mmCIF file as gemmi writes it, N, C-alpha and C atoms, coordinates in Angstrom:
data_model
loop_
_atom_site.group_PDB
_atom_site.id
_atom_site.type_symbol
_atom_site.label_atom_id
_atom_site.label_alt_id
_atom_site.label_comp_id
_atom_site.label_asym_id
_atom_site.label_entity_id
_atom_site.label_seq_id
_atom_site.pdbx_PDB_ins_code
_atom_site.Cartn_x
_atom_site.Cartn_y
_atom_site.Cartn_z
_atom_site.occupancy
_atom_site.B_iso_or_equiv
_atom_site.pdbx_formal_charge
_atom_site.auth_seq_id
_atom_site.auth_asym_id
_atom_site.pdbx_PDB_model_num
ATOM 1 N N . MET Axp A 1 ? -11.299 -0.827 -20.01 1 0 ? 1 A 1
ATOM 2 C CA . MET Axp A 1 ? -11.377 -2.227 -18.65 1 0 ? 1 A 1
ATOM 3 C C . MET Axp A 1 ? -9.245 -2.881 -18.815 1 0 ? 1 A 1
ATOM 4 N N . LYS Axp A 2 ? -8.851 -2.799 -19.82 1 0 ? 2 A 1
ATOM 5 C CA . LYS Axp A 2 ? -7.557 -3.356 -20.042 1 0 ? 2 A 1
ATOM 6 C C . LYS Axp A 2 ? -6.831 -2.034 -19.757 1 0 ? 2 A 1
ATOM 7 N N . ALA Axp A 3 ? -7.147 -0.903 -19.893 1 0 ? 3 A 1
ATOM 8 C CA . ALA Axp A 3 ? -6.535 0.335 -19.599 1 0 ? 3 A 1
ATOM 9 C C . ALA Axp A 3 ? -6.602 0.574 -18.109 1 0 ? 3 A 1
ATOM 10 N N . ILE Axp A 4 ? -7.901 0.65 -17.806 1 0 ? 4 A 1
ATOM 11 C CA . ILE Axp A 4 ? -7.658 0.395 -15.97 1 0 ? 4 A 1
ATOM 12 C C . ILE Axp A 4 ? -6.814 -0.515 -15.749 1 0 ? 4 A 1
ATOM 13 N N . LEU Axp A 5 ? -7.109 -1.903 -15.856 1 0 ? 5 A 1
ATOM 14 C CA . LEU Axp A 5 ? -5.403 -2.356 -15.42 1 0 ? 5 A 1
ATOM 15 C C . LEU Axp A 5 ? -4.312 -2.368 -15.222 1 0 ? 5 A 1
ATOM 16 N N . PHE Axp A 6 ? -4.426 -1.903 -16.724 1 0 ? 6 A 1
ATOM 17 C CA . PHE Axp A 6 ? -2.65 -1.475 -16.734 1 0 ? 6 A 1
ATOM 18 C C . PHE Axp A 6 ? -2.234 0.149 -16.032 1 0 ? 6 A 1
ATOM 19 N N . GLY Axp A 7 ? -3.134 0.895 -16.178 1 0 ? 7 A 1
ATOM 20 C CA . GLY Axp A 7 ? -3.094 1.774 -15.266 1 0 ? 7 A 1
ATOM 21 C C . GLY Axp A 7 ? -2.965 1.575 -13.817 1 0 ? 7 A 1
ATOM 22 N N . THR Axp A 8 ? -3.335 0.619 -13.343 1 0 ? 8 A 1
ATOM 23 C CA . THR Axp A 8 ? -3.317 0.075 -11.685 1 0 ? 8 A 1
ATOM 24 C C . THR Axp A 8 ? -2.251 -0.323 -11.341 1 0 ? 8 A 1
ATOM 25 N N . ALA Axp A 9 ? -1.886 -1.312 -12.515 1 0 ? 9 A 1
ATOM 26 C CA . ALA Axp A 9 ? -0.639 -2.334 -12.313 1 0 ? 9 A 1
ATOM 27 C C . ALA Axp A 9 ? 0.33 -1.187 -12.393 1 0 ? 9 A 1
ATOM 28 N N . LEU Axp A 10 ? 0.599 -0.051 -13.204 1 0 ? 10 A 1
ATOM 29 C CA . LEU Axp A 10 ? 1.404 0.946 -13.153 1 0 ? 10 A 1
ATOM 30 C C . LEU Axp A 10 ? 1.646 1.52 -12.069 1 0 ? 10 A 1
ATOM 31 N N . THR Axp A 11 ? 0.452 1.988 -11.482 1 0 ? 11 A 1
ATOM 32 C CA . THR Axp A 11 ? 0.567 2.908 -10.489 1 0 ? 11 A 1
ATOM 33 C C . THR Axp A 11 ? 1.222 1.876 -9.269 1 0 ? 11 A 1
ATOM 34 N N . VAL Axp A 12 ? 0.885 0.554 -8.726 1 0 ? 12 A 1
ATOM 35 C CA . VAL Axp A 12 ? 1.051 -0.441 -8.358 1 0 ? 12 A 1
ATOM 36 C C . VAL Axp A 12 ? 2.527 -0.181 -8.201 1 0 ? 12 A 1
ATOM 37 N N . ALA Axp A 13 ? 3.232 -0.448 -9.302 1 0 ? 13 A 1
ATOM 38 C CA . ALA Axp A 13 ? 4.468 -0.479 -9.847 1 0 ? 13 A 1
ATOM 39 C C . ALA Axp A 13 ? 5.656 0.357 -9.55 1 0 ? 13 A 1
ATOM 40 N N . GLY Axp A 14 ? 4.512 2.011 -9.563 1 0 ? 14 A 1
ATOM 41 C CA . GLY Axp A 14 ? 5.39 2.992 -9.321 1 0 ? 14 A 1
ATOM 42 C C . GLY Axp A 14 ? 5.412 3.533 -7.889 1 0 ? 14 A 1
ATOM 43 N N . LEU Axp A 15 ? 4.761 2.941 -7.435 1 0 ? 15 A 1
ATOM 44 C CA . LEU Axp A 15 ? 4.556 3.172 -5.706 1 0 ? 15 A 1
ATOM 45 C C . LEU Axp A 15 ? 5.558 1.772 -4.873 1 0 ? 15 A 1
ATOM 46 N N . SER Axp A 16 ? 5.611 0.965 -5.328 1 0 ? 16 A 1
ATOM 47 C CA . SER Axp A 16 ? 6.387 0.142 -4.99 1 0 ? 16 A 1
ATOM 48 C C . SER Axp A 16 ? 7.742 0.498 -5.26 1 0 ? 16 A 1
ATOM 49 N N . LEU Axp A 17 ? 8.605 1.312 -6.12 1 0 ? 17 A 1
ATOM 50 C CA . LEU Axp A 17 ? 9.631 1.826 -6.779 1 0 ? 17 A 1
ATOM 51 C C . LEU Axp A 17 ? 9.698 2.59 -6.317 1 0 ? 17 A 1
ATOM 52 N N . ALA Axp A 18 ? 9.076 3.742 -5.804 1 0 ? 18 A 1
ATOM 53 C CA . ALA Axp A 18 ? 9.084 4.916 -5.091 1 0 ? 18 A 1
ATOM 54 C C . ALA Axp A 18 ? 9.343 4.845 -3.237 1 0 ? 18 A 1
ATOM 55 N N . ALA Axp A 19 ? 8.827 3.644 -2.756 1 0 ? 19 A 1
ATOM 56 C CA . ALA Axp A 19 ? 8.687 3.559 -1.362 1 0 ? 19 A 1
ATOM 57 C C . ALA Axp A 19 ? 9.749 2.748 -1.391 1 0 ? 19 A 1
ATOM 58 N N . THR Axp A 20 ? 10.499 3.215 -0.639 1 0 ? 20 A 1
ATOM 59 C CA . THR Axp A 20 ? 11.929 2.022 0.082 1 0 ? 20 A 1
ATOM 60 C C . THR Axp A 20 ? 12.047 1.717 1.475 1 0 ? 20 A 1
ATOM 61 N N . GLY Axp A 21 ? 12.914 0.653 1.493 1 0 ? 21 A 1
ATOM 62 C CA . GLY Axp A 21 ? 12.752 0.076 3.03 1 0 ? 21 A 1
ATOM 63 C C . GLY Axp A 21 ? 11.161 0.021 3.58 1 0 ? 21 A 1
ATOM 64 N N . ALA Axp A 22 ? 11.298 0.376 5.189 1 0 ? 22 A 1
ATOM 65 C CA . ALA Axp A 22 ? 10.592 0.796 5.816 1 0 ? 22 A 1
ATOM 66 C C . ALA Axp A 22 ? 8.873 1.022 5.228 1 0 ? 22 A 1
ATOM 67 N N . GLU Axp A 23 ? 9.408 1.67 4.384 1 0 ? 23 A 1
ATOM 68 C CA . GLU Axp A 23 ? 7.862 2.881 3.437 1 0 ? 23 A 1
ATOM 69 C C . GLU Axp A 23 ? 7.158 1.118 2.896 1 0 ? 23 A 1
ATOM 70 N N . ALA Axp A 24 ? 8.044 0.335 2.17 1 0 ? 24 A 1
ATOM 71 C CA . ALA Axp A 24 ? 7.043 -0.204 1.567 1 0 ? 24 A 1
ATOM 72 C C . ALA Axp A 24 ? 6.838 -1.277 1.879 1 0 ? 24 A 1
ATOM 73 N N . LYS Axp A 25 ? 6.549 -1.805 3.396 1 0 ? 25 A 1
ATOM 74 C CA . LYS Axp A 25 ? 6.313 -2.618 4.438 1 0 ? 25 A 1
ATOM 75 C C . LYS Axp A 25 ? 5.002 -3.144 3.972 1 0 ? 25 A 1
ATOM 76 N N . GLY Axp A 26 ? 4.385 -1.721 3.636 1 0 ? 26 A 1
ATOM 77 C CA . GLY Axp A 26 ? 2.622 -1.928 4.108 1 0 ? 26 A 1
ATOM 78 C C . GLY Axp A 26 ? 1.643 -1.616 2.793 1 0 ? 26 A 1
ATOM 79 N N . CYS Axp A 27 ? 2.953 -0.501 1.914 1 0 ? 27 A 1
ATOM 80 C CA . CYS Axp A 27 ? 2.472 -0.4 0.719 1 0 ? 27 A 1
ATOM 81 C C . CYS Axp A 27 ? 1.698 -1.21 -0.443 1 0 ? 27 A 1
ATOM 82 N N . ILE Axp A 28 ? 2.71 -2.13 -0.809 1 0 ? 28 A 1
ATOM 83 C CA . ILE Axp A 28 ? 2.464 -3.169 -1.988 1 0 ? 28 A 1
ATOM 84 C C . ILE Axp A 28 ? 1.578 -3.77 -1.711 1 0 ? 28 A 1
ATOM 85 N N . LYS Axp A 29 ? 1.396 -4.212 -0.21 1 0 ? 29 A 1
ATOM 86 C CA . LYS Axp A 29 ? -0.148 -5.439 -0.121 1 0 ? 29 A 1
ATOM 87 C C . LYS Axp A 29 ? -1.649 -4.211 0.17 1 0 ? 29 A 1
ATOM 88 N N . GLY Axp A 30 ? -1.16 -2.906 0.243 1 0 ? 30 A 1
ATOM 89 C CA . GLY Axp A 30 ? -2.498 -2.357 0.6 1 0 ? 30 A 1
ATOM 90 C C . GLY Axp A 30 ? -2.226 -1.457 -1.024 1 0 ? 30 A 1
ATOM 91 N N . ALA Axp A 31 ? -1.874 -1.641 -1.542 1 0 ? 31 A 1
ATOM 92 C CA . ALA Axp A 31 ? -1.672 -1.095 -3.086 1 0 ? 31 A 1
ATOM 93 C C . ALA Axp A 31 ? -2.585 -2.136 -3.979 1 0 ? 31 A 1
ATOM 94 N N . VAL Axp A 32 ? -2.219 -3.149 -3.445 1 0 ? 32 A 1
ATOM 95 C CA . VAL Axp A 32 ? -3.051 -4.283 -3.97 1 0 ? 32 A 1
ATOM 96 C C . VAL Axp A 32 ? -4.125 -4.431 -3.905 1 0 ? 32 A 1
ATOM 97 N N . VAL Axp A 33 ? -4.691 -4.916 -2.5 1 0 ? 33 A 1
ATOM 98 C CA . VAL Axp A 33 ? -6.144 -4.583 -2.397 1 0 ? 33 A 1
ATOM 99 C C . VAL Axp A 33 ? -6.964 -3.309 -2.456 1 0 ? 33 A 1
ATOM 100 N N . GLY Axp A 34 ? -5.967 -2.384 -2.491 1 0 ? 34 A 1
ATOM 101 C CA . GLY Axp A 34 ? -7.31 -0.905 -2.742 1 0 ? 34 A 1
ATOM 102 C C . GLY Axp A 34 ? -7.294 -0.628 -3.992 1 0 ? 34 A 1
ATOM 103 N N . GLY Axp A 35 ? -5.901 -1.237 -5.339 1 0 ? 35 A 1
ATOM 104 C CA . GLY Axp A 35 ? -6.186 -1.618 -6.598 1 0 ? 35 A 1
ATOM 105 C C . GLY Axp A 35 ? -7.34 -2.264 -6.831 1 0 ? 35 A 1
ATOM 106 N N . LEU Axp A 36 ? -7.496 -3.56 -6.179 1 0 ? 36 A 1
ATOM 107 C CA . LEU Axp A 36 ? -8.732 -4.071 -6.769 1 0 ? 36 A 1
ATOM 108 C C . LEU Axp A 36 ? -10.324 -3.661 -6.35 1 0 ? 36 A 1
ATOM 109 N N . ALA Axp A 37 ? -10.393 -2.854 -5.146 1 0 ? 37 A 1
ATOM 110 C CA . ALA Axp A 37 ? -11.127 -2.554 -4.483 1 0 ? 37 A 1
ATOM 111 C C . ALA Axp A 37 ? -11.447 -1.306 -5.267 1 0 ? 37 A 1
ATOM 112 N N . GLY Axp A 38 ? -10.789 -0.324 -5.764 1 0 ? 38 A 1
ATOM 113 C CA . GLY Axp A 38 ? -10.721 0.824 -6.666 1 0 ? 38 A 1
ATOM 114 C C . GLY Axp A 38 ? -11.365 0.368 -7.873 1 0 ? 38 A 1
ATOM 115 N N . HIS Axp A 39 ? -10.83 -0.603 -8.547 1 0 ? 39 A 1
ATOM 116 C CA . HIS Axp A 39 ? -11.297 -1.263 -9.751 1 0 ? 39 A 1
ATOM 117 C C . HIS Axp A 39 ? -12.897 -1.764 -9.734 1 0 ? 39 A 1
ATOM 118 N N . VAL Axp A 40 ? -13.209 -2.026 -9.001 1 0 ? 40 A 1
ATOM 119 C CA . VAL Axp A 40 ? -14.759 -2.607 -8.787 1 0 ? 40 A 1
ATOM 120 C C . VAL Axp A 40 ? -15.717 -1.309 -8.458 1 0 ? 40 A 1
ATOM 121 N N . ALA Axp A 41 ? -14.846 0.012 -8.249 1 0 ? 41 A 1
ATOM 122 C CA . ALA Axp A 41 ? -15.766 1.073 -7.699 1 0 ? 41 A 1
ATOM 123 C C . ALA Axp A 41 ? -15.301 1.532 -9.05 1 0 ? 41 A 1
ATOM 124 N N . GLY Axp A 42 ? -14.354 1.672 -10.02 1 0 ? 42 A 1
ATOM 125 C CA . GLY Axp A 42 ? -14.382 2.393 -10.862 1 0 ? 42 A 1
ATOM 126 C C . GLY Axp A 42 ? -13.082 3.264 -10.58 1 0 ? 42 A 1
ATOM 127 N N . HIS Axp A 43 ? -12.583 3.577 -10.248 1 0 ? 43 A 1
ATOM 128 C CA . HIS Axp A 43 ? -10.809 4.112 -9.256 1 0 ? 43 A 1
ATOM 129 C C . HIS Axp A 43 ? -10.289 3.61 -9.035 1 0 ? 43 A 1
ATOM 130 N N . GLY Axp A 44 ? -9.348 2.445 -9.85 1 0 ? 44 A 1
ATOM 131 C CA . GLY Axp A 44 ? -8.307 1.396 -9.66 1 0 ? 44 A 1
ATOM 132 C C . GLY Axp A 44 ? -7.252 2.517 -9.474 1 0 ? 44 A 1
ATOM 133 N N . VAL Axp A 45 ? -6.998 2.982 -9.861 1 0 ? 45 A 1
ATOM 134 C CA . VAL Axp A 45 ? -5.38 3.975 -9.192 1 0 ? 45 A 1
ATOM 135 C C . VAL Axp A 45 ? -5.458 5.018 -8.146 1 0 ? 45 A 1
ATOM 136 N N . LEU Axp A 46 ? -6.773 5.66 -7.67 1 0 ? 46 A 1
ATOM 137 C CA . LEU Axp A 46 ? -6.783 6.089 -6.539 1 0 ? 46 A 1
ATOM 138 C C . LEU Axp A 46 ? -7.028 5.345 -5.475 1 0 ? 46 A 1
ATOM 139 N N . GLY Axp A 47 ? -7.574 3.985 -5.538 1 0 ? 47 A 1
ATOM 140 C CA . GLY Axp A 47 ? -8.123 3.206 -4.418 1 0 ? 47 A 1
ATOM 141 C C . GLY Axp A 47 ? -6.473 2.449 -4.372 1 0 ? 47 A 1
ATOM 142 N N . ALA Axp A 48 ? -5.317 1.918 -5.666 1 0 ? 48 A 1
ATOM 143 C CA . ALA Axp A 48 ? -3.923 1.567 -5.109 1 0 ? 48 A 1
ATOM 144 C C . ALA Axp A 48 ? -3.263 3.109 -4.369 1 0 ? 48 A 1
ATOM 145 N N . ALA Axp A 49 ? -3.778 4.169 -4.542 1 0 ? 49 A 1
ATOM 146 C CA . ALA Axp A 49 ? -2.89 5.124 -4.007 1 0 ? 49 A 1
ATOM 147 C C . ALA Axp A 49 ? -3.021 5.177 -2.593 1 0 ? 49 A 1
ATOM 148 N N . ALA Axp A 50 ? -4.416 5.28 -2.301 1 0 ? 50 A 1
ATOM 149 C CA . ALA Axp A 50 ? -5.365 4.876 -1.224 1 0 ? 50 A 1
ATOM 150 C C . ALA Axp A 50 ? -4.631 3.771 -0.266 1 0 ? 50 A 1
ATOM 151 N N . GLY Axp A 51 ? -4.601 2.807 -0.721 1 0 ? 51 A 1
ATOM 152 C CA . GLY Axp A 51 ? -4.305 1.558 -0.378 1 0 ? 51 A 1
ATOM 153 C C . GLY Axp A 51 ? -2.631 1.252 0.042 1 0 ? 51 A 1
ATOM 154 N N . CYS Axp A 52 ? -1.902 2.313 -0.674 1 0 ? 52 A 1
ATOM 155 C CA . CYS Axp A 52 ? -0.643 1.944 -0.168 1 0 ? 52 A 1
ATOM 156 C C . CYS Axp A 52 ? -0.382 2.786 0.868 1 0 ? 52 A 1
ATOM 157 N N . ALA Axp A 53 ? -1.283 4.195 0.719 1 0 ? 53 A 1
ATOM 158 C CA . ALA Axp A 53 ? -1.243 4.891 2.401 1 0 ? 53 A 1
ATOM 159 C C . ALA Axp A 53 ? -1.459 4.483 3.781 1 0 ? 53 A 1
ATOM 160 N N . VAL Axp A 54 ? -2.911 4.205 3.225 1 0 ? 54 A 1
ATOM 161 C CA . VAL Axp A 54 ? -3.19 3.021 4.789 1 0 ? 54 A 1
ATOM 162 C C . VAL Axp A 54 ? -2.213 1.687 4.959 1 0 ? 54 A 1
ATOM 163 N N . GLY Axp A 55 ? -1.917 0.992 3.802 1 0 ? 55 A 1
ATOM 164 C CA . GLY Axp A 55 ? -0.738 0.041 4.307 1 0 ? 55 A 1
ATOM 165 C C . GLY Axp A 55 ? 0.347 0.33 4.908 1 0 ? 55 A 1
ATOM 166 N N . ARG Axp A 56 ? 1.111 1.469 4.397 1 0 ? 56 A 1
ATOM 167 C CA . ARG Axp A 56 ? 2.037 2.007 5.084 1 0 ? 56 A 1
ATOM 168 C C . ARG Axp A 56 ? 1.641 2.294 6.998 1 0 ? 56 A 1
ATOM 169 N N . HIS Axp A 57 ? 0.417 2.988 7 1 0 ? 57 A 1
ATOM 170 C CA . HIS Axp A 57 ? 0.048 3.419 8.126 1 0 ? 57 A 1
ATOM 171 C C . HIS Axp A 57 ? -0.165 2.414 9.152 1 0 ? 57 A 1
ATOM 172 N N . GLN Axp A 58 ? -0.823 1.474 8.905 1 0 ? 58 A 1
ATOM 173 C CA . GLN Axp A 58 ? -1.061 0.035 9.547 1 0 ? 58 A 1
ATOM 174 C C . GLN Axp A 58 ? 0.4 -0.955 9.85 1 0 ? 58 A 1
ATOM 175 N N . ALA Axp A 59 ? 1.409 -0.727 8.779 1 0 ? 59 A 1
ATOM 176 C CA . ALA Axp A 59 ? 2.509 -1.289 9.489 1 0 ? 59 A 1
ATOM 177 C C . ALA Axp A 59 ? 3.235 -0.497 10.205 1 0 ? 59 A 1
ATOM 178 N N . ASN Axp A 60 ? 3.562 0.962 10.09 1 0 ? 60 A 1
ATOM 179 C CA . ASN Axp A 60 ? 3.98 1.899 11.313 1 0 ? 60 A 1
ATOM 180 C C . ASN Axp A 60 ? 2.959 1.781 12.779 1 0 ? 60 A 1
ATOM 181 N N . LYS Axp A 61 ? 2.229 1.505 11.846 1 0 ? 61 A 1
ATOM 182 C CA . LYS Axp A 61 ? 1.452 1.482 13.749 1 0 ? 61 A 1
ATOM 183 C C . LYS Axp A 61 ? 2.006 0.188 14.254 1 0 ? 61 A 1
ATOM 184 N N . ARG Axp A 62 ? 1.629 -0.746 13.461 1 0 ? 62 A 1
ATOM 185 C CA . ARG Axp A 62 ? 1.893 -2.106 14.449 1 0 ? 62 A 1
ATOM 186 C C . ARG Axp A 62 ? 3.75 -2.352 14.835 1 0 ? 62 A 1
ATOM 187 N N . ASP Axp A 63 ? 4.935 -1.939 13.835 1 0 ? 63 A 1
ATOM 188 C CA . ASP Axp A 63 ? 5.822 -1.713 14.95 1 0 ? 63 A 1
ATOM 189 C C . ASP Axp A 63 ? 5.805 -1.182 15.023 1 0 ? 63 A 1
ATOM 190 N N . ARG Axp A 64 ? 5.247 0.079 15.992 1 0 ? 64 A 1
ATOM 191 C CA . ARG Axp A 64 ? 5.281 1.256 17.077 1 0 ? 64 A 1
ATOM 192 C C . ARG Axp A 64 ? 5.027 -0.052 18.059 1 0 ? 64 A 1
ATOM 193 N N . GLN Axp A 65 ? 4.106 -0.421 18.213 1 0 ? 65 A 1
ATOM 194 C CA . GLN Axp A 65 ? 3.117 -1.508 19.111 1 0 ? 65 A 1
ATOM 195 C C . GLN Axp A 65 ? 4.164 -2.617 19.954 1 0 ? 65 A 1
ATOM 196 N N . GLU Axp A 66 ? 5.208 -3.372 18.512 1 0 ? 66 A 1
ATOM 197 C CA . GLU Axp A 66 ? 5.83 -4.3 18.762 1 0 ? 66 A 1
ATOM 198 C C . GLU Axp A 66 ? 7.246 -3.698 19.496 1 0 ? 66 A 1
ATOM 199 N N . ASN Axp A 67 ? 7.603 -2.044 19.06 1 0 ? 67 A 1
ATOM 200 C CA . ASN Axp A 67 ? 8.737 -1.592 19.755 1 0 ? 67 A 1
ATOM 201 C C . ASN Axp A 67 ? 8.402 -1.386 20.723 1 0 ? 67 A 1
ATOM 202 N N . GLN Axp A 68 ? 7.197 -0.601 21.682 1 0 ? 68 A 1
ATOM 203 C CA . GLN Axp A 68 ? 6.75 -0.837 23.08 1 0 ? 68 A 1
ATOM 204 C C . GLN Axp A 68 ? 6.908 -1.947 23.674 1 0 ? 68 A 1
ATOM 205 N N . ALA Axp A 69 ? 6.88 -3.548 22.998 1 0 ? 69 A 1
ATOM 206 C CA . ALA Axp A 69 ? 6.521 -4.146 23.676 1 0 ? 69 A 1
ATOM 207 C C . ALA Axp A 69 ? 7.429 -5.167 24.525 1 0 ? 69 A 1
ATOM 208 N N . GLN Axp A 70 ? 8.885 -4.651 23.574 1 0 ? 70 A 1
ATOM 209 C CA . GLN Axp A 70 ? 10.334 -5.241 23.569 1 0 ? 70 A 1
ATOM 210 C C . GLN Axp A 70 ? 10.538 -4.405 25.05 1 0 ? 70 A 1
ATOM 211 N N . PRO Axp A 71 ? 10.956 -5.629 25.774 1 0 ? 71 A 1
ATOM 212 C CA . PRO Axp A 71 ? 11.982 -4.467 26.556 1 0 ? 71 A 1
ATOM 213 C C . PRO Axp A 71 ? 13.341 -3.776 26.467 1 0 ? 71 A 1
ATOM 214 N N . ALA Axp A 72 ? 13.198 -2.765 26.88 1 0 ? 72 A 1
ATOM 215 C CA . ALA Axp A 72 ? 14.599 -2.053 26.367 1 0 ? 72 A 1
ATOM 216 C C . ALA Axp A 72 ? 16.194 -3.188 27.342 1 0 ? 72 A 1
ATOM 217 N N . ARG Axp A 73 ? 17.243 -3.034 26.173 1 0 ? 73 A 1
ATOM 218 C CA . ARG Axp A 73 ? 18.621 -3.988 26.691 1 0 ? 73 A 1
ATOM 219 C C . ARG Axp A 73 ? 19.609 -2.836 27.665 1 0 ? 73 A 1
């Protein structure tokens, strides 16, 4: 159990350090949520990695929508 939590923590730390600027925007939150969900399913590290990817995708999608809603100057 401790090994799984430690592995998940290492994955989250690694993902947050590897991602820079806009990439990290949704990664950390997604990795935490995915890591917790994956931990319950028995795959914490995979859940954290998938959560990071989904979080980044959602943050990028939200940014695109906000940029389209703003009028050009």
